[in-house]
N, C-alpha and C positions, 0 to 999 in steps of 0.2 A: 420511419423507425430511427434513420440516421440523424434527421431533423431535432427529434426527441432528445437523443442522446446529446446531440451538440449544444440544446438550450440548456438541459437538467443535469446530464450526467458526466461532465468533464471534469468535477470535483470530487466526483465518488469514488471512494478506493476500492481498488478492485474491480473497476469496470470490464466486463469482458472476460474475466476471471472468474469471478464468483457464479455459481450454477443458481439458475432461476427455479421456483416452484415445478415440480413435473406437471402438476395439477392444472398450474397458471398457464405454462406453457402449450399443452395440449388445449386448453379451451381458447387460448391466442389464436393458435394454427388454425382450430376450427373456424374462428370468426375471420381471418385471412383468407382461407380457401372460399367461404361463403360470401366474401366481398362485403363484410361487415366490420365497420370500423372498430379496433381494438380497444376494450373496455379498460385502459389503464388505471381509471380512478380506483379501480376494485382492487387493485393489486398492491399489495403490501410492500413491493419493492418495483417499482414501474420502470426504472432504469436498467436493473438487472433483467426484467423480463424482455424489453427491447432489445439488449444486447444478446440475449440467448436466442430470440425470434431470428437476429440476423445472423447469427453465427448458424442456425439450423438451415435459415433458407441457402446460405451459401455451401452448407455442407451436402445439402440434398440436390443441387442441381445435377442434370443428366451428365455433363461435361462440366468440368471445374470452370471458375470464373479465368482463370489463366490459360485455359484450355490445355488438353492433352500435351500439344505441340510444344507447350512451353517449359514444362517440368525439365526435361533432358538437356536443351543449351543454357537454361539458366542456372542448373547445378554446374555442368560443365565450367562455365564461366565463374562461378564462384569458387571453382578446385582450381581454376589456375593460379598458381602462386607468384606469379611475376606481375599480376595485375594490381595497381594502386585502387583505394577505394574508389577514388576520383574516376579513373577509369572504367571501373565497375558499374558505377552509376549511370555513366554516359551509355554504355551498353544496355543497361538495364532499361534505360528511357526509351532506346530504338525497338527492343523487344517489347516493350510495352505499347509501344505505339504499333506494331505490326498484328496485334489481337482483334478481333473482330468489332466494329463499331459498338454493339450492344454490351459486349464484355468489357472493353475499354472506357465507356461511359461510367459503369458500376464501379470497376477498378480504380478509376480516378476520384470518383465521389468518396469511395470506401478510405481512399489514401489521404484525402483531405482531413476527414473524421479522425483516422487514426494520429495523423499528424497534430489535431489540436489535443487529442486525448493525451499523448507522451510529452505535449508541450506543457501539460499540467501534472507531469509525472512527481514533481514534489509533493503534490497534494494526494493524487489518487493511486503512487505507488505503481504506475504501468510503463516502465521504459518503453523503448522499440525494441529491446531484446526480450521482455514480457510478452509484447503484444504479439510479436512473430511466433511466438510458442501458440498461442490460441487460435490464430487468425490463420497462420501461413498453411497449416494442413488441411484446412477447409477449402482454400481456394487455389491451391497447387497442389494435384496428386500424381501417381503413376497410373497409366491406364491398366496396367495388368494386375494391380491390387495385389502386389508382393508384400505381405508383411514385412519377410525379413530384410528385403531391400528398403523397404520403407524406414525401417527401424535404423540401417547402416546409414541412410540420406538423412536423417531427422537433424543431427548437429548442423550438417552444411545448410539444409533448408532453413532452418532456424536463423542462421548466420546471413542467409541470403535474404531474408524478409526482415531481418532486423536493418540492413542496409537500405533497403527499399523503402521502409516504413520511416526511416531518418531522413529520407530524401523524397518523400511523395510527393510533395508540392513541385519540386523541380522536374521529377520524371513526368508527372502530368502535362508539363509544358511541352510543345510541339518542338522537336528538336531542330537545330540549325541545319542540318542535313535531313533528306528525306530518303528513306530506303523501303524499298517496296517488299522485299523477301528474304528469309532466312534459308539458306541451302545448305547441303552437303554435295561434295564433289571429288575428282581426283583429277589433278592437271597438273603437268610439270612445265614451269615457264620456259618458252623459247625465245624473250627477248627481255631486255630490262625492264620495259613497261609492262611486261604481264606477271600473273600474279600465280605462284604456286601454292596449291591446295593438295592436303593429303586426306586420307580417308576420316580420319577422325576431327578435321577442321570445320569450322563453322563460319560461313561466308554471308556477308550482307550485300543483295544488289540494290546499287543506288536508283531510285526512283527517278523518273523521267519529268522533268519541271512543267512542261506544257504537254499535257497528254493530246494524241491525236483527235479529232473528231472522225475521222474515219478509219478503215482497216490499214494496219500498218504493212510494209511491203513484205512478201514472201520470200524467206532466206531457207535454206536447204539444212535445217538445224532440227534439232528435238525441243520442244518448248512445252511449259506447263498449260495445261486446259484451264479456264478460268473457273475458279470456285473450289476445284478438288487438288489442286496441286500436284497430280501425277503428271507424267510427260507423254503428251499424245504423239501421235504419227501424223500430225496436219502440216507439220513442217513450216508453222506461221510462226514469225517473230511476236514475242508477246510485246504488245504496245504498252504495256506499264514500264518497263525496264528501259532506263536511259541506256543507248545502244552506241557503240562505234563498228565502225566497219566490219566485214567477214564475221559476223554472228558473235561477238564479243560485248562485254558489259563493263562498266566501271563495279569495283567489288571491294570490300573491306573484309580482310581476313582477322576474326574476332580473338585467334588462338593466337596468332604472333603479331598482330596489331599493324602487320602491313596492308597497304591499299595498292591497288593497281589494276589492271584489264584481266578480265577472266573469260576463256571462251565459254559460252552457254552451252555447248555440246558436252561438257565437263560435268553438267550437274547431273546427281543421281537421285537425289531428293530434296522437296520441299519440306522443311520443318515448321515454319511461322510463312503464312500469305495473308496479307491485308485484304483480299478478297474473300476469303473463307467464311462462310457464315457458322455461328456456333452450333455446339452440338453435331458435328458431323466427326467422322473417326478420324485420325491422324493420317497425314499426308502420304500418300504411298511411293514407293521407290517404282520405276517403270519395270514393267513386265510384259513378256510375251503371252499370248493365249494359254499355250502349252506351260508356261510358269504357274499362270492362274490355276491349271487343272491340279499340276503338281501342289501348289500351295494348299490347296482344297484337299488333298489327299494326306498332306503332312499335317494338317489341321485336324481332320479326323481322327489321324494315328495319334496325335497328341491328346485329344479328347478321349478316345478310347484307353490309351496308357493312364490318363488322368484319374477316370473312372475305376479302371482296376487296380490303380494305387488307393484309391478310397474304399473300395471294397475290400484290399488287403488290411487297410488300417482297421475298417470295421472288425475283421474278423480278428486282428490281433488285439483290439481293444476289448472283444468279446472273451478271448482266451485270457488277457489279463485279469478281467473282471472274474471268471471261472476260478482262475488260479487265486485270485484273493480269497473267493469265497471257499474254496476248500482248503485254502492254508488258515482260515478263519475255523473251520470245521476242526482241523487238526488241532489247531491252538486249544479250542474248547474241549476235545476229547483227552489231549494230555493234560489239562487243568483238572477235569473230571477225575482222572486216574490218580494224578497226585492227591485230589482231596480225599478220595477213597482210602490211598494208602497211609495218608494222616490220621483217618479216621481209624483204619485198622489197627495201626501202631497204638492210636491212643486207646483203643479198646484192651489190645494185649498188654498194655502197661496198665491199666486199669485191673485187669484180671492178675495181673501178676502181683498188685500191690494187695489186691483182695485175698490171694494164695497167702502172701506174706502175713498180712493181717490176722488170718485164721490159724496160721503156723503159730504168731506170737500169742493167740489167745488159748490155742490148745497148751502151749508151754505153760502160760501163767494159770491155768487150771491145773496142771500137774504139779507144779510149785504148790499151790494152795494147797491140794490133797495131802501132797506129801508133809506138808508144814502141819497139817491137821493131823496126820498121822503120828508123826513124832510128839506133837503136843498130849495125843491120847496116851501112847507108850511111856511117857515121860510120867504122867498123871497116874498110870496102872503101876508102875515102878515106886512112885512115892508111898501108894496106899500099902504094898507090900511091906 
């Protein structure tokens, strides 16, 4: 699909923006699901069909291409007003390289295609900003599917992906410095070399250049389990992180731009972790077993409240529809009465006009008789 668009669609106006035929798209999806080559020669708009098929594939992934964990930190970086575009691009490059390998490979191939598309924007009318509107929401989403929050985030998300698409080729290149994980934590520096971190800060931990071939030494600190990003009780130092003595690591606070040494026991959550496989839940904060039970109860309570709200919403909707139905009945009744009154008034007016006509006829008849009687009397008088 990507290769076909690269070879045939870079000059097509509105590529990725124009919708494909729903019938052709459904047929193409069926062919892909059946491992049958898509019959593009049968389509009236093969490039449009390919673009629509690619967007639908990205949109229907179980987890977005950029993963659930990418959404919050990427938007947070976009909203830091003090960062120049060059600094944003550098950070986005590091975040992209923390994605799981399958996601990363597809993302970079997609960015390479989009770079070629917006490179021909004078012909196809698809600038980086236009591409971000149609592609961004398909590859980067909120996990909670909060429509109101997504609408509020839409403007920043479009700016974010306009920047990423404009610098896609550079972002796909390996960064000069290697970082292993994006974390959150809270720590107040004790020495000039240490890094202070607030609860809203995002921190990159630097990756070790030469990874050990055997298990790292044991230190008395909490460290992440490989693969899920949570903090374990094993007290084993993570061998992927470049370390300094006393359970600390070299780190970069993305929100302040400062670099220094961070105590690893200050970490509360792993946001992005290059070991994580795709289609897994977001990386959780550390919690005890009793916290798990409390969390489950809260989750059930929220689900119950959600169901009750939905039930109340259905009741309110039903009541609204009944009120509208009653209102329509009342409107019809009033209209019927109005028409009846108009008919009665019209009938009374016709009756009144009829009575007036009868009286007029009677008067004319009397005048005629009186005239005839006068003429008769005159005739008799003349005869005498």
